[in-house]
N, C-alpha and C positions, 0 to 999 in steps of 0.2 A: 504494500500500500504506500503510495507516494503522498507526502504531505508537504505543506508549505513551511512548516516549522523548521526543519533542518536548513532549508535555504535561507530563511530569515536569520537564523542564528549565525550561519556561516558568513553571510554578506553584511549583516548590520549589527548584530549583537557583539560579535567578536571585535569589531572596530569601534564600538562605543556609540553608534548612531541610533541604537534601539535598545530598549530594555523591555523584557517580557515580564509580565506580572500575571500570576494565576490567582483567580478568585474562585472559591468553592461555589458550586451551584447545587443547592440542596433541595431541588424539586423532585427528587426520586425517593423521598421519604428517609427512613432511618438508614438505609444502605448508603445514601449519599453522604450522610454525616460520618458514617464509619470510614468511607473511602477518603473523605477530606481529612479526617483525623489521622489516618494511616499515612497520607501524603505529607502532612505537616510533621509527623513523628519521623518519617524517613528523611525529611529535610534537616532535622536536627542532627541526624547521623550522616549528613552529606550524601544522601542517597535519594534525593527527591526525584531526579530524572529517571532512575531505575524504577521507582514506584510509579511515576507518571506513565512510563511506557507500559508497565504491567497493567495498570488500571485501564488505560485506553485500549490496549490490545484485547482485554477480556471483558469489556463493558457489556457486550451482548449477554454473556454468561452471568455477569453480576446482576443486571436488571431483570433477566429472565427468572433468576432465583428469587428476586424480590417479589415478582408477580405471583409466583407459586405460593410463597409464604403469605401474601396478602389475601389470597382467596380462601384460606382456611377459616 
């Protein structure tokens, strides 16, 4: 999957012309909160980008699990 993010980082962030800021979007219920907390905890351990990639690559699975739990 190609995304714009790596290009932006390479061409603009690394030279100081752009700063990326991530804000949690909590509109998927409790799972959104847990994902946000995990990302911020990972950031404290200098692993934000690893967690970011993991959460985004598995978001379909995360939200599908939320839906099955909500239906009970």
